[in-house]
Every structure is written in structure tokens, then in C-alpha cells.
C-alpha positions as CSV (number, residue, x, y, z in Angstrom):
1,M,341.4,81.3,-41.0
2,K,343.9,79.0,-42.8
3,P,344.9,75.8,-41.1
4,S,348.4,77.2,-40.5
5,E,346.9,80.2,-38.7
6,I,344.6,78.0,-36.6
7,N,347.5,75.7,-35.6
8,E,349.6,78.7,-34.7
9,K,346.9,80.3,-32.6
10,W,346.0,76.9,-31.0
11,L,349.6,76.5,-29.7
12,V,349.5,80.0,-28.2
13,L,346.2,79.3,-26.5
14,Q,347.4,76.0,-25.2
15,E,350.5,77.7,-23.7
16,K,348.4,80.5,-22.2
17,I,346.0,77.9,-20.5
18,A,349.0,75.9,-19.2
19,R,350.5,79.1,-17.7
20,D,347.2,80.4,-16.3
21,F,346.3,77.1,-14.7
22,D,349.9,76.1,-13.8
23,T,349.5,72.8,-15.6
24,D,350.7,70.7,-18.6
25,I,349.8,71.7,-22.1
26,P,346.1,71.0,-22.4
27,D,344.7,68.7,-25.1
28,M,341.3,69.0,-26.8
29,K,339.5,67.2,-24.0
30,V,340.8,69.5,-21.4
31,M,339.8,72.5,-23.5
32,L,336.3,71.1,-23.9
33,F,336.1,70.4,-20.1
34,L,337.1,74.1,-19.4
35,I,334.5,75.4,-21.7
36,G,331.9,73.1,-20.2
37,V,332.7,74.3,-16.7
38,Q,332.5,77.9,-18.0
39,E,329.1,77.3,-19.6
40,L,327.8,75.6,-16.5
41,G,328.7,78.7,-14.6
42,K,329.2,77.2,-11.1
43,G,332.9,77.7,-10.9
44,P,335.5,75.0,-10.2
45,Q,334.4,72.0,-8.2
46,K,334.8,68.3,-8.0
47,F,333.0,66.5,-10.8
48,S,332.3,62.8,-11.3
49,K,333.5,61.0,-14.4
50,R,329.9,61.2,-15.8
51,Q,329.7,64.9,-15.0
52,K,333.0,65.5,-16.8
53,E,331.7,63.7,-19.9
54,E,328.5,65.8,-19.7
55,L,330.6,69.0,-19.4
56,M,332.5,68.1,-22.6
57,H,329.1,67.4,-24.3
58,I,327.9,70.9,-23.2
59,A,331.0,72.4,-24.6
60,N,330.6,70.6,-28.0
61,C,326.9,71.7,-28.2
62,R,327.9,75.3,-27.3
63,L,330.6,75.4,-29.9
64,F,328.6,73.8,-32.6
65,S,325.7,76.2,-31.8
66,E,327.9,78.9,-33.4
67,L,327.5,77.0,-36.7
68,G,323.8,76.5,-36.2
69,F,323.8,72.8,-35.4
70,Y,322.6,73.1,-31.8
71,E,320.2,75.3,-30.0
72,L,320.0,75.9,-26.2
73,E,316.8,74.2,-25.1
74,G,317.0,75.5,-21.5
75,I,318.5,75.0,-18.1
76,D,317.3,72.1,-15.8
77,Q,316.5,72.4,-12.1
78,D,320.1,71.7,-11.2
79,G,321.4,74.5,-13.4
80,W,322.7,72.3,-16.2
81,P,322.1,73.5,-19.8
82,H,320.4,71.2,-22.3
83,W,320.9,71.5,-26.0
84,T,318.8,70.3,-29.0
85,L,320.3,69.2,-32.3
86,V,318.6,71.3,-34.9
87,K,320.4,70.0,-38.0
88,P,322.7,67.1,-38.6
89,I,326.4,67.7,-38.4
90,P,328.1,66.6,-41.7
91,A,330.5,63.7,-41.7
92,Y,333.7,65.7,-41.6
93,T,337.1,63.9,-42.1
94,L,339.2,63.7,-38.9
95,L,341.4,66.5,-40.1
96,E,338.4,68.7,-40.8
97,Q,336.9,67.9,-37.4
98,E,340.2,68.8,-35.7
99,M,340.5,72.2,-37.6
100,I,336.8,73.0,-37.0
101,M,337.0,72.2,-33.3
102,R,340.3,74.2,-32.9
103,S,338.8,77.2,-34.7
104,L,335.6,77.1,-32.6
105,I,337.6,76.8,-29.4
106,L,339.9,79.7,-30.4
107,T,336.8,81.9,-31.2
108,Y,335.2,80.9,-27.9
109,F,338.2,81.9,-25.8
110,E,338.8,85.1,-27.9
111,N,335.2,86.1,-27.2
112,L,335.6,85.3,-23.5
113,I,338.7,87.5,-23.2
114,D,337.3,90.4,-25.2
């Protein structure tokens, strides 16, 4: 996808999430948190600040696994997934990082809905 397509679809996704959750337009962190909660698979609940950070890490690993950077190592005794870095992530520029993350998040939600 071209950056303009990614940006257009990103805005549509943000609006959909805001409507579905009756909340403000979500930023990247909120999107990562939602993916982390989905990947954890325990449904909505109260999370500590540390757990929220871990959920966003889970989301990052899950998203970058699509590009072959992470591999699911397994699930611990508490049901939390653990990922292993299998190859280093290149030093992308900030703009590249933003576009890659948006694209991966869009694909994630598209696959979730399909």
C-alpha cells in the first residue's frame, strides 16, 4: 500500500474503534493495547501499568512476527505469550516506523474482522 492509502485506512480504523468502544479517537498506543488484550485472550479486565506495557510489547511482537522478526516462544503458566526475536529489526526512520506500524495494525484488524 502507498502511504496515502495507509493513512486513509488508518483514519477509517481509528473512527471505527472510537465508535465501537464509544471513546476518543485512539492513538497508536491504544491500538497496540487493544491488540495486546486480544492476543492475551482473557477479555477486558483491569491491568496494572506494567501489564499494560507488557500488552503493548505483546502487540509489537505479534505484529512484527508477520515480517519474520519475532517468533512465538510459548505461553507461560499465567497464559501470557512470550516471543523471541529471531532477526534484528532494521533501524527505520520515524516516518518508516509509523507507516510500517500502521500497515501492520491495519492488516491485523482486517484479518480479525474477516
